[in-house]
N, C-alpha and C positions, 0 to 999 in steps of 0.2 A: 371244625365248622368255619365256613367262610366268613370273612368280615364285612360282607356286603351290607348287613344290616347295621353295622357300625358307621359305614361311610355314606350309605344312601338308603336309609330306611324308608319304607313306604308310609310308616306312621311313626310318631314319636310322642312319648308322654314325659312332660317334665314334672316330677313330683317335688314339691317345695317351691313352686312358682310364686313370684311376688310382683306387685305393681310398684315397689319402692326401689329406685334406681341405686340405693345404697347397699342393696342385698344381692348376693349372688343369683337368687332365684329370678331376679328381674333380668339380668343379662342373659341367663340360659333361656328363659321364657321369651324374651324379645328376639333373641337369635333363632330360636326355633320358629317363631312367627314369620321371620324373614324369608323362610323357605316354604311357607304354606301353599304356594302355588304348585308346588311339587310333591307335597306330602301332606298327610293329615296331621294336624297338631292338636295335642290335649294338654291342658294346663291342670295341674292337680295342686290343691292346698285344702286341707281339712277346714280352714278357717273361711274359706270362701274368697271372693274377690273377682276382679276382672282386669284385663290388660288388652289394650287395642280392640276393644268389642268382643274379646273371647272370654267367656266366664270360666272361673275355676270350679272344677268338680271336686268333691270331697275325698275320693279315694279311687284306686284302680278298678275297683269292682264296679264303679258307675260308668266306666267308659263303654260305648257301644260296640267297639271292636277291640281286638287284642292289639297293643302297640308293638311294633317290631323292635323298637328300642325304648328303654325307659331310663331316663336321666334322674339321678338320686342325689338331691340337694337338701337334706333333712339333717336334724341334729344326729350325732353319732349313735345315740341309744335306739334311734328309729330306722337306722339303715337296714339291719337285718329284717325287721318286720315288712318293710316296704318291698325288699327284694323277695322275700317269701310270697308276698301277696302277688307280685308280678309273676313269679314262676306258676303260681296256681292258676292265674288268669291266662297263662300260655305264652308270656314274653319269654324271649331267649337271648336278648342282648341288653346288658346293663352298663351304664356309665356312671360310676359312683364317684362323686365330687367329693363328698365328706369322707373323713377318716372312718374306717370301719372297726375302729376300736384297736385293742392290742394286737400284736402280730398273729398269735394263734387264732384269734377271732376273725381277722381278715382272711386267714387261710382256710378256715372252716367255711367262710362266706363263699369264697371262690370255688371250693370244693362242692358245695351245694349247687352253685349255678352250673358247673361243668357236669356234674351228675345227671343234671336234666337236659344235657345237650346244648347248653348255652355258653356264652362268653361274656367275661367281665372286664372292663377297663377301669384301672384304679385298684382299690379306693385311693383317696386322698390325691385326685388328679384334677387338671384344669379343664379337661373335657376333649372334645373332638371337632375339627373343622374340616370340611371339604368344600372348597370354593367352586368346584366344578359341578356340585349337585346342590348348590344353595344351602348347604348344611353349616350351621354355625351354633354349635352347643359349647360355648366357653365364654369367658369374661375377656373384654379388650377388643381391639381392632386387629383384623387380620386381612392385609391387603392381598388381591388375587394375583397369581403368578405361576411359576413353573418349578417352584422349589417345595419339595415334600419335607417336612420337619417332624422327627421324633424326638421327644425331650423329656427329661425327668426334672426339669426346672421350668415352671410356668413363666417367671419373670424373664428368664433368658430367652425364652421363645418370643415374648413381647419386644425384647430388644432387638432380636434379630429381625423381627417383622418390621420395626420401625427403620432399621438400617436398610432393609431391602426396599421398603417403600420410597425412601429418599433417593434410591438408584433406580426407580422405576421398575422394580421387580416385587414379587411377593410369593404367596403360599399357594400351592395347588392342595396340599393337605397338611393338617397339623394334628399330631396324636401326643396328648400329655400322658405319660406312662403312669405317673403316680408311683404306687408301691408294687406294680407289677405282679399281682397275685395270680393273675391268669394271663391276660394279654401282655406279652413282654416286648422288648425291644426288637427281637428277631421276628416276631409275628408281624408287628407294625411295619418293620422295614420290608419284609416280604410283600405287604400290600402295597408299599410305595413302588417297588421295584415293577409290579405288575400293573401299575397305573400308568396309562399311556400319557396323561397330561403331566405327570411328574418327570421332569428332564433332569433334575439333579436332587439327589437325596441327601438329607443333613440329618445329623443326630447328635444329641447330648446325652451321654450315658455315664452313670456313676456306677451302677451295680450291673455287671455284665451277666450274671446268672450262669446260664450254660453257655460259657464262651465258645466252645468248640461249635455249637449250633449257630451262634452269631457270627462266627468266623466263615462258616459255610454259607451264610446269607451274605456276607459282604463279598465273598468270591462270586456267588450267583449274580449280584449287582454288576460287578466288573464284566462278567461275560455277557450280560444283557446290554452293555454300553451305558449303564447308568451310574455316573460319578457319585460316590459317597463321601461326604465331608463329615468328619467325626470330631467332637470335641469330648474331652474326658478330664479326669483329675489325676493326680499322682506324680506331678513334677517336682515334689519337695523331696528332701533326703529322708524324711521320717520313716518311709516304708522299708528302708534297708537297715535300721538301726539295730533290730534284734536278730539279725541274720546269724545262723550258727556255723556257717561256712563261708569261704570266698564266694562260692556260686550264690549263696543267699544275698551277699553284699552286691554282687554284680548283676543279678537278675532282679530288678525292681518291677512292680506292677506297671509302672509306666513303660519300661523298657518291653515288657511283654506285649502290651497293646501296640507299640511302635512295630514290633516284629510282625504281629498278625495283620495290621494295616499294610505293611510293606508286601507280605505275601498274598494278600487278598486284593491288592489294588485300590484300597481305601486311603484317603487322605487324612492323616491326624493333624489337626490344627491347634492353634494356641488361644484364640479368642473369638468372641462373637463378630467383631469387626472383621477379622481375617476370613471367617467363615462366609459372611455376607459378601465381601469383596470378591472371593473366589467363585461363589455361587453365581454372581452377577456374570462374571466373565464366562463361566462355563455354560450358563443357559445361552448366552449370546454366540459363543464359539461353536456349539454343537461338535461336529467333527472336523471343524476347519484346520486345527493345528494338525491332527493326524493326517488329513489329506494333503496338506502342504508339505509335511514330513515325507510322505510316501512318494510325493511327485519329485521332491529334491532327491531323495534316494535313487529313484528310478532315472532321473536325468544326470546325475553327477556321481553315482556310486554311493556304497553304504555309509560313507563317512560324511558325505556332502562337502561343499567347498569350505576351505579354512577350518577343517576339523581335525583334531590330532587323532592318530591312530591309537587303538587301544594298547595298553601295555601288555607284554607277554604275561599270560597267567591271569589276566583280568577275568572276572566272573562272566560265564556265558551269557547271562541275560544283559550285560553291558555292551557286549560286542555289537557293532554296527550302529551304535546310537551316537548322536551328537547333542550339543546344547541348542536349545531353541535359538534360532537367528532372529533378530529384531532390528528393524530399521527405525531410526528416531529422526523426526522432523519437528522443528520448533521455531518460535518466533524469535528467539535470541540464542546467541552462542552459550550463554550461561545456562539457560533452561535445558538446552539440548544436551550439554556436557553433564549436568547433574542427573539428567534423566539416563544417559549412558552408564554413568557410575552406579546408579541405583539398580539397573538391570544387570551389570556385570556383578556386583556384589551379591546378587541372588543367583548366580550360576548361569545367567543368560549371555548370549554372544552377540555383540554388537560389530558385525564384520565390516571390512572394506567392500564397498559396492563396485559391481562389475562395470566395465567401461560402457556398455549399452545403457544401463540404468542411470549412470551419472550423465550421460549425454541426454537422456530423456528428461531427467530433472532439470538439468542446466537451461533448457529451452525456456523455463518459466521463471528463472532467478535473475536478479540484477547482475550486470556484467561481472562484477568482481566477487560474487558470492562463491563460497566453496560448495562443492558437491560432494564432500566426504559423508561419512556416517558418524555422528549426526549431521542432518542437513540444517543448515541456518538460512531461514527464509529471508532474513535481512530486508524486511520491509515489503516483501512480495505480496504478503496477504493483505496489508494495508493498501497497496496500489491497486489490488484487484482481488476481492474475496474468492473468486473462483480459482485462484492459484492454489488455495488450500486443497481443493479437490484435484486439480490437475497434478500437483506434485505428489500428493498422496497416492493417487492411481498409478503415477509412474513407479513409486516404490512397491506397490502392491503387486503390480503386473510384472516387475523386472525379474522376479524369481531368485533373487539373491537372499531373500529372507522368508521367514515363515510368518512373521507378524509386523505390523507398524505401529508405532506409538506416535500420535500427534500430541505435543505439549505446548502449552502457552495460553495464548488469549481467546482462541476460537470459541464462539459461544457467547462471548461478552459484548460484541460490537453493538448489538441493539440496544444494550443497556445505556451506553453513552450517546447513541444516535439511533432512535426508534425508526428513522426512515430506512435503516439497513436491515430492519427485521425480516422482511420477506425474502430479500436476497440471501441473508445468512441461513434461513431455514432452507432455502432452495440448495445451498452449497451442502448444508448438512445432508439433505436427501442424496446429493451426489455422492457424498462420502460413503453413506451406507450402501449405495449401489455399487460403488467401486469395490467395497469389500465383499459384497455378495458375488459379484461377477468374477472376482479374482479366486474365490475360494479361500482366501487368507483372512487372517484376523486383524482387524483395526481396533485400537484402543485409543481412547482420547482422555488426556489429562488437562484440565482447564481451571482457571481461576474463576470462571463464572459459576453462578449458582441458580438452578431452577429457572433458566431462560427458554424460550420457545425453540431455539436452535437445539438445545441439549434434549429436549422432549422428542424432537424429530430424530435425533441420533439414537436414542433409546428405542424409538418405535421400529427403527430400521436394524435393531439388533447390534448396536455399536455400544459397548459398555463405556461408561464415563465416570471419571475419578476426580476428586477434589485435591488428592495429593499424590505426587508421583510414586511415593513408596507404596501407596495403596495399588497403584497400577502395576508396579514391579513385582510386588509380592503375588498378586493374583496371577499374573502372567507365569510366574515361576511354579506356582502351585498347579496351575493348569497344564504346564509343560511336564511336571513330575507325574501328574496323573496320566497323561497321555503315553509317556514312555514306560509306564510300569508294566512289567510282564509278570503276569500271575503265575504264581507256583501251582503245583498240582493241588487238588482240593485238600483242605485240612484233614490230616490222617485220623483214621478211626483208631480207637484204643483197643489193645489186645486184651484177651481174657486174662484175669489175675492169675499168678503162678500159684499152684495148690499149697505150697508151703511158704508162708511168710517168714521173713528174716527174723532172727532173734534179736539181733543188734546191728548196729552200723559200724562196727570196729573194722580195723583194716583186714583183719584175717578172714572175717566173714564176707566182706565186700569183695576182697581179692578172689575168694573161691567162687563167688557168684560170677564175676566178670571173666575169669578165666574159662568158666564153663560156656560163656557166650563168645569166646575166641579171642579175648583181649590178652596180650602177652605181658608178663610180669618177669622180674628177675627172679632166679632161684631164691628160696628162702626157707628159713626153719624158725620155729617159734619156741621160745624158751622163757624160764622164770628165774633161773639163777646164773650167776656168773660162770660157775662150773659147766653148766648145761650150755651156755654161750661160747665157751671156749671149745667144747666138744663140737658144737655145730659149726664154729668157724674153721676147724680143721677139715670138714667135709666141704664147706662152701669155697674156701680159700680166701686168701688176702689179696688186694685191699678189700674191704667190705663195709657195709652200712649197719649201724644199729639204730633201732627205732623203737620208742616206747609206745605201747599200745594204750588205746582208750582216751586218745588225746584228739580233739578236732584239729587244733592248729599246733602240730608237733614242733615245728621249728621255733615259733615264738615261746613255747613253753620249755625249750632246752631238750626236747625229746627226740633230737636227730643228731647223730654223729656220722659223718661221712669220711671216707678214705682211711679208715683204721687199718694200720699197716701190719700189726703183730698183736700176739697174745697180751702182752704187757699193756699196750695202748688200748686194747679192748677191755681188759679189767678196770682200768683207770676210767674209761668212758662209762662203763657199766655202773660202777660205784658213784660216780658224778650224777648220772642220770637218775638213779634211784633217789639220791638226795633231792634233786631239783624237781621231779615229777611225781614220786611216790608210786609209780606204776608198778604193776605185779606181773605183767607179761611183756616180752620183748620179741622183736624180729631180728634175725641175724640174716642180712640180705647181701647178695653179690653186689658189687658196684658195677654199674653199666655206664660206659663212655662210648660215645660215638662221634666220630669227626663229622663236622658240618651239621650237627643236630640243632634243633630249636625245641625249646620248652613251651608247651601249650597247656592251657587249663581247659578241662572238659567237664562239664557238669550238667545235671538236670535238676530243676526245682519244680515242685508241684504247686502250680497257681491254684488258689481257691475256685477261680472262674474257668481257667483254660485247660487245667489239668498239667501233666508234665511238660515242661518247656526245656529244651535242649540249649546248651550255651557252649561256645568255644571261643577261646581268646588266647593271647599271649599270656604265658603262665609263669610258673616259678614264684619267687619271693616278690616279684613286681607285678603280679596280676592285678591287683586292686590300683596299684599306682597308674598303670598303663591304661586300664580301663578300656582295651581294645577287644571288644567281644561282638559276637553275632549270634542272635537267637532264632530259634524256630520251634514250633510245636513238635513234640515227640510222639511216635518214633519217627525216624528219618530213614530216607532212602540214601543209598550211596551218592547219587547224583546231588541230593539237596545237601547233604553233609559236605560234599566237595565245593558246592557253590558257598557255603557258609565260610569254609577256610579261605576262600578266595575273595571274600568280601571284607576280610580284615584290613585295617589300615596298613599293617605291617606285612602284608602279602608278599612283597619282594623277598623277605627273609626265607620264605617257604618256596619260592619258585627260582631261587638263584640269585643272590646278592653278591655284586662285585666279583663275579667269576666263580662264586661257590656253586657246586652242584645243587640241583633242587632236592627237597625231601620227597619221600614217597607219598604223595598226596593220596593214592588210593588206599594205602595202608592206614593213613591217618582218618580218612573218611570211614573206613571199615571200623575203626575203633570207635569213632563217635557213634556210628549206628548201633554197635554192640552195647555201648553205655546207655544210650537213649532207649533201646528195647528193654534192657534189664530194668530200668527205671519205671518204664511204662507198665511192665508186668508185675511190678511191686507197688501197689498203691500205699503200702505202709510206710514208704519212703517219702519223706518230704523234700529231701535233698540227696544227691548222690554225686560224688565228685572224684575226678582223677586229677591230681595236680602234684607234681607236673605230669604230663604226657610227653614223652620224649620222642619226637619224630626226626627221622634222619633218612639219608638217601636209600637205606636198606630195609626201612621199615618203621615201626612205631612201638614203643614199650611204655607201659605204665609203672612210674616209680613210686607213686603213693596213691591211696583212695581212702575214701571215707563216706559214711552215710548217715543220715539223721532220720530217725523214726518219729512217727507221730506220737 
């Protein structure tokens, strides 16, 4: 069912309306009445009353027409009766502010609504706002703007709203998800993506529910050109404490969300302030950054001026890209230098300006001022306010950079001298026009606050920040969003294998992975020392002895390598029985390849996103190095190869100090086999190969382990 009735109902009924400003019912009712020029509004309260000349009706049965949306703000025990009454009256859209009771009670309530072809927002939500349709069914103030917000936290939404308002921006739509018993984050985000007035989509999500569906929604937003800014939880270490394998410790819930955002083009941010700052810049920038990059690539080549070439073996999606180039112009050398440092610290490039640009800037500077980047105005602004616009235009039009940051005093002249207000506002208009005509981004950092000139800048699409670190962070995030190359749509899960695994022991997992094409050393499984000696004569020395049934064999003393003869084997066997108590052992040939690298490869089944594949530098140092890359499973060979090439230690794989490169195709095929096997066996919560030995001639799994639900 469409969500049109949620965002733009022809009629709305607020059940639990109140004339008391201390009650939720008052804010919902007064908000609904604010849109009565667009829709019919009914206020319902069995005790009667009146608000703004509108009398309260006793119940939904008394309404002259069926309301398209019913807002429920009554005590919990009355929620279900009100919803039932609304359904019987013909209503099909419900926003339930109150908690609907215990979890099962809320689920039954949602099932009742959907069974009648309706939709339910909440329960336990803060309501819905659409500033483009005069709909305000919530508590608090929601400034109008171009940012659509979906949130599981009402207070966080209010904080974001205030931050946006201070920056001259606001909401197009706001959806409070509550307990997501029916309408969930993906539903709400889909509606924002399709909403023309929403230019930037923001979300705070704690419970991802069907994570793969949400990932497909994020990918759709990227394809549609709608930036998505996401806040979530999970940056603490607590999520990895109970992990049963190295994979579990390395694949946290936060890491999964980071991987999904990277692959779908969404930006995962850390705070409400960072979200608001980035949203302000993106709403102002539109596609200016992308157009500026495209123009620079066309004019100067893929890397652009002053851009380092990508290293051999760099991931395919990183080739042909460069850091966003930024020009800085400031009232003082100190502010300009600090701005340049803040930009560089966030991965942005402050390049040397071309000769033509330096000459254009120099025409408006005092004789001995420098024309480097950053540009020091050295009093040129005080001498003539229009120099701000002249010099900034020269930088924007020069073509040496993709964006310009104006840092310092501009915007505050009228505070000290009101006679300069008109001229300062005119210069602000010129700055906005210069940015628009150049097609490049202008960002202003100023010590001023809420002055007329700043209002003019914002009206002309120029983002304004109080602190340079805000401006630098927002620019860096916008650049990251612009250069993101979306991967293929999130993969669909295969059908489960017909025969679930009985256990996750090495022998079982080895058999499974060999059937998928993964290579293992020759091995035999034994229970006694005599059986081990017999098996060793067939396998040959040197060999490895492994105890079965242990998740971390090395730490438990369950692995002995390089055993040279039968005497050493019997000694190791006796010691291993004493230290591990294992009843079954593997006799396995030793595999040694020159120029090999040990990887860890694993899959963890995330509660929301399903199986997530991981690859990283492995062996005993896997958790110490924590050099890993993640993606939703199953994988394609190209995606697996890109994961390998995204590791920090990629040079070890592509040839370090003259060593030959490992067989990346074989390594990618091994990752694909592992990911598919895990995806086909939902009974596995974790599946791991550690180490996966990759070398110039192929890849071989030296150990494997699974964890069952």
